C-alpha positions in Angstrom: 8.2 -139.1 86.0 8.9 -141.9 83.7 7.5 -141.8 80.1 6.4 -145.4 79.8 7.0 -147.6 76.9 4.4 -145.9 74.7 6.1 -142.6 75.0 9.7 -143.7 74.7 11.5 -143.0 71.4 14.3 -144.9 69.8 16.5 -141.9 70.5 15.7 -142.2 74.2 16.7 -145.9 74.1 19.9 -145.2 72.1 20.9 -142.4 74.6 20.3 -144.7 77.6 22.3 -147.5 76.1 25.1 -145.2 75.2 25.3 -144.0 78.7 25.5 -147.5 80.0 28.5 -148.2 77.7 30.2 -145.0 78.9 29.5 -146.0 82.6 30.9 -149.5 81.9 34.0 -148.0 80.3 34.6 -145.7 83.2 33.9 -148.2 86.0 35.7 -151.2 84.4 38.3 -149.8 82.1 40.4 -152.9 82.1 37.5 -155.2 81.0 36.2 -152.6 78.6 39.6 -152.5 76.9 39.8 -156.3 76.8 36.5 -156.3 74.8 38.1 -153.9 72.3 41.4 -155.6 71.8 42.3 -156.5 68.3 42.2 -160.1 67.6 44.6 -161.1 64.8 43.5 -164.2 63.0 44.9 -165.4 59.7 42.1 -167.3 58.2 44.3 -168.4 55.3 46.9 -170.4 57.3 45.2 -171.2 60.6 43.0 -174.2 61.3 39.6 -173.0 62.4 35.9 -173.9 62.3 33.7 -172.0 59.8 31.6 -170.9 62.9 34.7 -169.3 64.4 35.3 -167.2 61.3 31.6 -166.2 61.2 31.7 -165.3 64.9 34.8 -163.2 64.4 33.3 -161.4 61.3 30.1 -160.6 63.1 32.1 -159.3 66.1 33.9 -156.9 63.7 30.6 -155.7 62.3 29.3 -155.1 65.9 32.5 -153.1 66.6 31.9 -151.0 63.6 28.3 -150.3 64.5 29.2 -149.4 68.1 32.0 -147.1 66.9 29.6 -145.3 64.5 27.0 -145.0 67.3 29.5 -143.5 69.7 31.0 -141.2 67.1 27.5 -140.0 66.1 26.6 -139.4 69.8 29.8 -137.4 70.3 29.1 -135.3 67.2 25.6 -134.6 68.3 26.6 -133.7 71.8 24.9 -136.6 73.4 28.2 -138.0 74.7 31.2 -136.2 76.0 33.8 -135.3 73.4 36.7 -136.6 75.6 35.5 -140.2 75.4 38.1 -142.3 73.7 36.9 -144.8 71.1 39.3 -147.7 70.9 38.0 -149.4 67.8 37.6 -148.2 64.2 
């Protein structure tokens, strides 16, 4: 039986979204790895738009948040401990 929106906690949502990430990583490892690749940009010597730098920096913040989320889930036992986290 489904809980419904009124009875769904943020923890329920976080667990469900984490499982989706894990499923995506397992089903599409190549694409998942591409999402996690390090992009090396030298903002001091490269011509770029300010929006490109902002987009890059926001992406790095998202990576940090996802990494923290996954590490926390592994530590709490919500996620398997053998899941490899590719970003810092």
